[in-house]
N, C-alpha and C positions, 0 to 999 in steps of 0.2 A: 504494500500500500504506500503510495507516494503522499505522505501526510501534508507536505508543503503545498503541493498542487491542490490537494483537497481543500485546505484552508483558504487558498487564494480564490477558489471557485465558490466556496460556501460563504465567505465574508460578505460579499455584496448582496447575497440573498437574505442574510440575517438582518443587515442594517436597513433594508427596504421592506422587510416583513414578507418576503416572497415564500410563503409556506410550501406551495406546490413545487417551486423551483428547488428549494432546499431538500425536500424529501426525495425529489428525483435524483439529485446528486448522491445522496446517501444510499438510495436503493441501487444505483449504478455500482457503487463500491462494494456493497454487500453481495451483489450478484457476481462480482469478480472474486469473491472469497474473503473480503475484509472481515476481520473479527470485531464484533461490537465493542468489546472491551478496549481493543486497540484504538478504535475510532474515538472513544471517550478520552483515553489517555493522551493520544497524539494529535487530536483535532479539537474536540469540544473544550477540553480544559485550557489549552493555550489560546483558543479563540476567546473564551470568557475572560481570561487574564488580559488579553489585548483590548477587548471591548471596555473593560473596566478602567484600564490605564488611559485610553483615549478619552473616555468620559471624564475621568478625574482631572485630566489636564486640559479640559475644555476644548478638545479637538473632535468631539462628537456631540451632535445635538441630542437633546433629551428624547425626542421622538425616536430617533434612530436607536438610541440605547434601549428604549422600551421595546421596540420591535425585536431587537436582537436578543435580549434576555428572555422574552416570552417565547420566541420561536426556538431558541436554543433549549429552553426547558422542555418543550414538546419533543424535540429530538432526543434529549437525554432520557425522557420517559420511555420512548420507543426503544432506545438502545438497551435499557435495563432489562426489558422483557426478553432480550436475546442473549443475556449473559449466561455463561456456563457456571452452574452452581457446584462449588467444590464441597468436599466432605466437611462436616461441622467440626470446628476446632474446640468447642467447649469453652469459648471465650466470649464475654459480653462487652459491647461498646455502647456507651451512652454519648450522644452527640448533640451539641447545641451550637448556635452560631449567632452572629450579629443580626441586626434587624433589617438590613438592606436586602433587596431582591438578589443582588450579586452574591452576598454571603450565603443566602439560603440555597441558591442554585449550586454554588461551589460545594457547600456542605452536603447537599443531596447527592452529588456525584461521588463524594467520598463514602457516604452511607451505602449507596448502591454497590460500589465496587468492593467495599469491606464485607458486605453481606455475601456477595458472590464468592468472596475469598474464604468463606466459612465462618465468619464472625456472626454472632447474634447482635443485631444493631437496633437500638432504640433512638429514633431521630426526632428530637423535640423542636428543631428549627430555631427561629429567632423570636424576640419579644417575650421571653420567659424570664421572670425575675430571678436574681441571683439567690434569693432566699428559697425559692421553689426548687431551683437546681440543687442547692445544698441539701434540702430535705429529701429530694429524690435520690441523691447519691447515698445518703445515709440509709434510706429505706431499701434500695435495690442493690447496693454494693457492687457496681459494675467492675469488671477487670480493667477497663480503660474509660476515662473521661476525656472526650475529645472536644475542644473548644475552637471554633473557627471564626475568624474575623478579618475583614479588610480595612476596618476603620481604626485609626489610632485612638479614638475616644473610648474604645472598648477595653484597651489594654489595662487601665487602672482597675477596672472591675474584675477582669480576669486574674489580675495579681492578687486582689483581695480574696477572691474565691480560693485560689491555690494556697494562700497563706492560712486561710481559715481551715481548709482541709488538713493541712500539715499540723497546725497548732493544736487542733482538738484530737488529732490522731484518727480521724475518720478514714476508714478503708485503707489501712496502712500498706496493703499490697497492690493498691490501685495505681495504674500508670496514669499520668496526666499528660496528654498530648495536645499540642496547639498547631494551628495552621492558618493560612490565609495571607492576604497581601501585606498587612501591617507587619507580620513577622518576616516577610521577605525584604521589606523596605528598611526595616530597622535592625541593623547588625547587632546581634547579641541580646535582643529584647527577650526572646523566649528563655534563654538561660538566666537572664537577670530576674525574671518574674518567677522562676522556679519550676518551669515545665520539665518533664522527664524527656520528652521527645518533640521535635518539630522537623518539618521537611517542606520543600517547595511544592511538591506535586503529590497527588494521591498515590502514585506508584511508590515513591520514596516513603511516604508516610505509612502506608500499609506494610511495606517491607520492614520498617523500623520497629513495629510493635513487638513487644516481647512474646515469645511463643510459650513461655512458662507462666502458668496461671498464678503461681505463688510467689512471684518475684517482681519487684519494682526495679527500675533501672538504678544501678549504682552511680555515684557521682561521676566516675570516669566514663560511664556509658551515656550519661545524660546529654540531651540536646543533640539530635541528629540534624545538622544544618549545613551551612556552606562548606565547612571543613570536611564533612563526611558524606555529603550528598553524592559526589561523583562515585565514591566507593560503593554506595548502596545501589546506584543505578547500573553499575558494571555487571 
């Protein structure tokens, strides 16, 4: 699959809201044998990142951004139905994100891919209060708490949540993973706020999650980011 060519063809369909044109391109690649998971990893994810960057830098109109994110969500939903479900890992992931449409769509991609990879995923999305998240973590004791955000304004609340979890000793074996644009843009932020794991992409993030249910990352393993991202992808 030539992902660069695919992105170049799909981008103008997304920003103009051409639903039939976008689906036609995707169907063409699927008929040629493209894997739905690879399309999400290599096309949908980088396209969403590019769309978000252009919009944040005022290089994309609001309407084009709305067209693109809504159409991309439709394509992501269709892709998820074609994922190959791997054997259950016996590991649970609880996933929440920032309040924006981009955060929710990015987190949905991660949720779908992690579920296909064998994790049991609970996806709460955005707009959930930190108190409710804390209560849910204490009640359900997931193996992984994954927090996703593209906005810098979310970082202080994520830090407070992580500090609270650590201070009260809630779920001592639970990994805390973070992802999203704010952690890509701010060097060392994930490590500074005490996350166990972070990565740029869903593929890196899923690969970085501990396979052992009774173990949280040790300090030397903590924070999978720029320094280890290439090794994970290799």
